[in-house]
N, C-alpha and C positions, 0 to 999 in steps of 0.2 A: 496485345498483352505485353506488359512491361518486362524488360530484361533485368531490371533491378529487383532485389529482394523486397517483398512487400511487408510492411509493418503496420499493425493496428495498435495504437497507443490510446488507452482510455484516460480521461481526465487530463487532456493535453492543453487546456486553455491557460494554465498557470502552474507554478510550483514545479515539483519533480517532473510532472507529465510534459510540461512545455519544454524544460531543459532536455528531457529524454528525446522528444520528438525532434527538436532542433539538431541535436548531435547525430541522431540517426540519419536525418535528412542530409546533413552536410557530409556524411560518410557514405552516401550513395544509395541509401534505402529510399524507396518510395513510401512515404509515411502518410497514413490516414490518422489524424487525431480525432478525439471525440470529446463532446461536452453536452450537457443537457440543453444548453442554449448557445450553440456555437456562434462566435462573433464573426464580423466581416473583415477584421484586420488582415492586412497583407502578411502572409507567412510563407515559409518555404514548403509547407505541407498543407494538405487539404483537411479542413475540419468538417466532421459529420456530426449529426445529431444522434445522441444515444442516452437513454435513460436506462441504467442497468437493472432497475426494479421492474421494468416492463418487458415481458416476453416478446411482445410485438415489436418493440423498439429494437431489441437485440437482433431478432430475425431480420428486420429491415436493414439495420446497419451492416451486418455480415453480408447480406445479399448485395448491398450497394458496393461494398469493397470488391466482392467477387465479380460483379458486373463491370466495374471499372478497371480492375487490375487482373482478374482471372484466378487469383490465389491469395492465400495469407501465409507467409513464411514465418512471421514473428507476431505473437500477441504479447503485449506488455499491459498487464492489469495493474493500473495505477489509481484509477478513480476510487474515491473513498470519502467518508465523512468522519470528521474528528468529533471529539466529545469531551466535556470537562464538567464532571460533577461527582460527588460521592455516590457510591452505589445506592445507599438508602435514600438518597434524595432524587433518584432517577426513576420516574414512572416506567413500568415495564413496557408500555406501548412504545415509548421512545427508544428503549433498549432494543426491542424487536425491529423497529425501523432501521436502527443502526446496523443490525445483522442483515437486513434486506439489502442495504447498500453495500456494506463492506464484505459480506460473505456470500449470501445467496445469489446476489446479482453477478458477482465474479464467477461463482460456480456454474451458473446457467450459461453465461457468455463463453466460458472455457469449454463447456460441453459442446456447444454449437461449433466452435472453432476447431476443436479436436476432431469432430467428424470430418471437417474439410481436410485437416492435416493427415488423418489416416488415409483418406482417399488419394491424396497426392503423395503419400509415403514419405513425408518430411515435414518438419516444423519444430518450432521452439516456443515455449510459453514461459514468460518471466513474471512472477508475482512480486509486487512491491509489498513486503510485509513491514515490520517495524521492530525496533527495540522492545516495544510493548508486546510483541509476540514471544519474547523471551522472558520478560519480567512483568509481573503485575504492577503497573504504575499507579500510585495513589491519585485519585481525582480523574482517572481515565479507565475505571474498572471495566465498563462494558466495551469500551474501545479495545482494551487489551484482550478482552474475551473474544472479540471478532478476529483479532490477529492470531491468538492462540489456536482458534479454530482453523484459520488459514494454514497455519504451520502443520497441524495434523493432517488436514486435507492434502496438502502439497506433498508431504512425505509419502502418504499412501498412493497418491497419483504417480509420483516418481517411481515407486516400486512396481505398480501395475503396468506402466508404460515401458518398463525396462527392456522388453523384448521387441519394441518398435523403434523406428528411426525418428523418434520425437523426444526432445529434451524438455525437462521441467527445471526451472531455477527459482530460488528464493533470494530476494535481496532484503536485507534487514538494516535499514538506516537507523541511526540514533536521531538526535535533535539536529535539524538543519534550518537555515534561515529561509523558510517559505511562508506563504500566507496561511498555512494550514491552521495555525491557532486562531487566526482572525475568523475562520469559518466555523469555529467550534460551536456545537449546540450546547447550551447551558440551561439546565433545568431549574425551575423555580418551585421546589417543594421542600422548603427548608426544614431541617431537623435541628432543634436547639443545641444538641450536644456537639454539633459541628460549627457552631457560630464563630468560635474563636479561631478556627482553622481555615474557613472557607476562602476569605479574601487572600490570605497569605499564600495558600496553595495555588490559587489561580495566578497570582503574581509570579510565583516561582516557576510554574509551567510556562508562562509567557516569556520569562527571562531565559529559560532553557532554549526556547525557539530563537529568541533575539540574539543570543550569544552562540548559536550553533554554527555548523560548518556551511560551506558553499554548496548549494544543491547541485551545481555542475559536477561535483565530485560523484554524486549518485548517478548522474547521467553518464558519466565516463565508465563507471562500473557496468552499467546496463549495456553500453556500447561494446565493451570488452566481451561481456558474455555473449552478446548477439553475434560477434565475429569469431567466437571460439569454436574450434571443431569438436571439442568434447567438454562443454561448459560444466563447471562444478554445480552441485545442487544448491549449496548454501553459501552466501557471501554477506558478511557483515561490513557495514560502511560507517565510518566515523570512530573517533577515539573513544567516545562514550559507549557505543555499542560493543566494541571489542573489550573494553576495560570491564564493563558491567558483566558481560557474559563470562569473562574469566573469573571474576570475583564470585559469581553465582556458582560456578563449577567447583571452586576450590575452598571457599569459606563454609564454615558450619552454617546451616540454615538460619539459626537464630541471629548470628552476627550479621549475615547478609541482610536479613529483614530489617534489623536495627539501622543498618547503613542507609537503606532505602528510605525509612522513616525520617532519618535526620536530613537527608538530601531534600526532602519535600516538606520539612518543617513539622513533622508529625512525631508522635510518641505518647507514651502514657502520661496522664496528668501527674504532675509532681515529680517526674523523672528528670 
């Protein structure tokens, strides 16, 4: 059994997950990263196969970590699917699949790992949420819905586990330079009333990612939380996440929503 703390990081083949796995590994954690199709690239951590929408895959992945390392001290739920389309242009079957990946898969994996953490009487679970968990972002409505669900789930879990030596943390990044927007699902069920907005909205979302911060900043926050003896429940990362959260708190709702519309090139016709 390893003397290092054992971390399981989902979605660790690129983006936030890869940065998080690297920083944890370099700081002394024994890291197991996951991907649906793990590559054979040389890394400082071991990559395992995991499909979070499969109960069998979840059970096998957790059992493999237990067999190799004996325990799981830290779970970082980072795996997720992005999405870009107007709500009315999104088939519900696609929205349901987004929830399977971003919410239900995370919830099932967390439940399995929490059983292990309760048995060992210690553990820390970090959920990678999003600015979209704080604000309904145009063009990402169902993605925002999955992250809002994660926020409510995490707040409740945090309260329910308060009497146990297990920590729950939420990390809420704004826009960062990751391949996340390149992997966006885009639906092709056009509604004519959105024709004048569709291309400009997708361009603006792409620009937000391209001009975003360094994803290593998010990884450093996760590392700090993982090493904290009493980690805070909620941590926002990025100037945009902190600024927009503040504006939502203090501005009248009408003004705030108008600001969001302007940011994404939306608004009432003729306004």
